[in-house]
C-alpha positions in Angstrom: 15.4 -17.6 -51.4 14.5 -14.0 -50.4 17.4 -11.6 -49.7 17.2 -9.8 -46.4 18.7 -6.3 -46.1 20.8 -5.0 -43.2 17.8 -3.5 -41.4 15.7 -6.7 -41.4 16.4 -7.4 -37.7 15.4 -3.8 -36.8 12.1 -4.3 -38.6 11.4 -7.5 -36.8 12.2 -5.9 -33.4 10.0 -2.9 -34.3 7.1 -5.1 -35.4 7.4 -7.3 -32.3 7.2 -4.3 -29.9 4.5 -2.5 -31.9 1.9 -5.3 -31.8 0.1 -5.1 -28.5 -0.3 -8.5 -26.9 -2.8 -9.1 -24.2 -0.9 -9.5 -20.9 -2.2 -10.8 -17.6 -2.5 -8.2 -15.0 -3.3 -8.7 -11.3 -5.6 -5.7 -11.5 -7.8 -7.3 -14.1 -8.9 -10.0 -11.7 -8.1 -8.5 -8.2 -8.5 -10.7 -5.2 -11.7 -9.9 -3.4 -11.1 -7.6 -0.5 -12.7 -10.0 1.9 -10.2 -12.7 0.9 -7.3 -10.3 1.3 -8.6 -9.4 4.8 -8.9 -13.0 5.8 -5.3 -13.7 4.5 -4.1 -10.7 6.6 -5.9 -11.9 9.7 -4.5 -15.4 9.3 -0.9 -14.4 8.6 1.8 -14.3 11.2 4.8 -13.3 9.1 3.6 -10.5 6.7 0.5 -9.2 8.4 1.7 -5.6 8.1 2.2 -5.8 4.3 -1.1 -7.7 3.7 -3.1 -5.1 5.7 -1.3 -2.4 3.7 -2.6 -4.1 0.5 -6.1 -4.0 2.0 -5.7 -0.3 2.6 -4.6 0.3 -1.0 -7.6 -1.6 -2.3 -10.0 0.3 0.0 -8.6 3.6 -1.2 -9.1 2.6 -4.8 -12.6 1.5 -4.1 -13.2 4.8 -2.3 -11.9 6.7 -5.4 -14.4 4.7 -7.5 -17.2 5.7 -5.1 -16.2 9.4 -5.2 -16.1 9.2 -9.0 -19.7 7.8 -9.1 -20.9 10.4 -6.7 -21.4 8.2 -3.6 -19.4 10.4 -1.2 -20.8 8.9 2.0 -19.8 5.4 1.0 -16.4 6.6 -0.1 -15.8 8.4 3.2 -16.7 5.1 5.0 -14.2 3.3 2.9 -11.5 5.8 3.8 -12.3 5.3 7.5 -12.2 1.5 7.0 -8.8 2.0 5.3 -7.5 3.9 8.3 -8.6 1.0 10.5 -6.7 -1.5 8.4 -3.7 0.9 8.4 -3.7 0.8 12.2 -3.8 -3.0 12.0 -0.9 -3.0 9.5 1.2 -0.9 11.8 0.4 -3.2 14.8 1.3 -6.2 12.7 4.6 -4.6 11.5 5.5 -3.7 15.1 4.9 -7.2 16.3 6.7 -9.1 13.5 9.2 -6.5 12.3 9.1 -8.2 8.9 8.7 -6.7 5.4 8.9 -3.2 7.0 10.5 -1.6 3.9 7.9 -3.0 1.5 5.1 -1.9 3.9 6.5 1.6 4.3 6.9 2.0 0.5 3.3 0.8 0.0 2.1 3.4 2.5 4.0 6.1 0.8 2.3 5.2 -2.5 -1.1 5.0 -0.8 -0.6 8.4 0.9 0.4 10.0 -2.3 -2.6 8.4 -4.1 -5.1 9.5 -1.5 -3.6 13.0 -1.5 -4.1 13.1 -5.3 -7.7 11.9 -4.9 -8.3 14.6 -2.3 -7.4 17.3 -4.7 -10.1 16.1 -7.2 -12.9 16.2 -4.6 -15.6 18.7 -3.8 -14.5 21.1 -1.1 -16.8 19.5 1.5 -15.2 16.1 1.0 -11.6 17.2 1.3 -11.0 17.7 5.0 -11.7 14.1 6.0 -9.5 12.8 3.2 -6.6 15.1 4.0 -6.9 14.2 7.7 -6.6 10.5 6.5 -3.5 11.4 4.5 -2.0 13.0 7.6 -2.7 9.8 9.6 -1.2 7.7 6.9 1.9 9.8 6.9 2.2 9.4 10.7 1.9 5.6 10.2 4.7 5.8 7.7 6.8 7.8 10.2 6.1 5.1 12.8 7.2 2.4 10.4 10.4 4.2 9.7 11.0 4.5 13.4 10.6 0.8 13.8 12.9 0.2 10.8 15.7 2.3 12.2 15.3 1.7 15.9 18.4 0.9 17.8 18.2 -2.8 18.6 20.5 -2.4 21.6 18.2 0.1 23.2 15.8 -2.7 24.3 18.6 -4.7 25.7 19.8 -1.7 27.8 16.3 -1.2 29.2 16.1 -4.9 30.2 19.4 -4.5 32.0 18.1 -1.5 33.9 15.0 -3.3 35.0 16.8 -6.4 36.4 18.0 -5.9 39.9 21.6 -6.7 40.5 22.4 -9.1 43.3 
């Protein structure tokens, strides 16, 4: 029977962590954007979050287009992403669900698009930075929805109703 030293467990742990194992990643086989849009359109509960995921996917596809030199297609993707961002905000306003997750996702998207903008040719930057500003405004609107006073609406309703 082999004798194991005091560091045997450490060697096993080191070996187990050093050997790379293939792991499944959602990014390896991403859901087609058309399917994601259809899910967002059909959703009633988390439409804001689903459209935010569409925005994130469009921004990454735009980055790929900028990288390959297809700036016109990339700019169209950024515009499409802003359209989906508006739909995300509208869905979040309507349902008031998953606001925190949606806002966090928009923060990441905004930061990513800002980083992409700094890598672009000077003629492509203004439209991208304008999109970053709009995404930041959408984030601000989401925060306003999250931290709105729930009693404020009730007070407005009381003011509108005539007293007998």
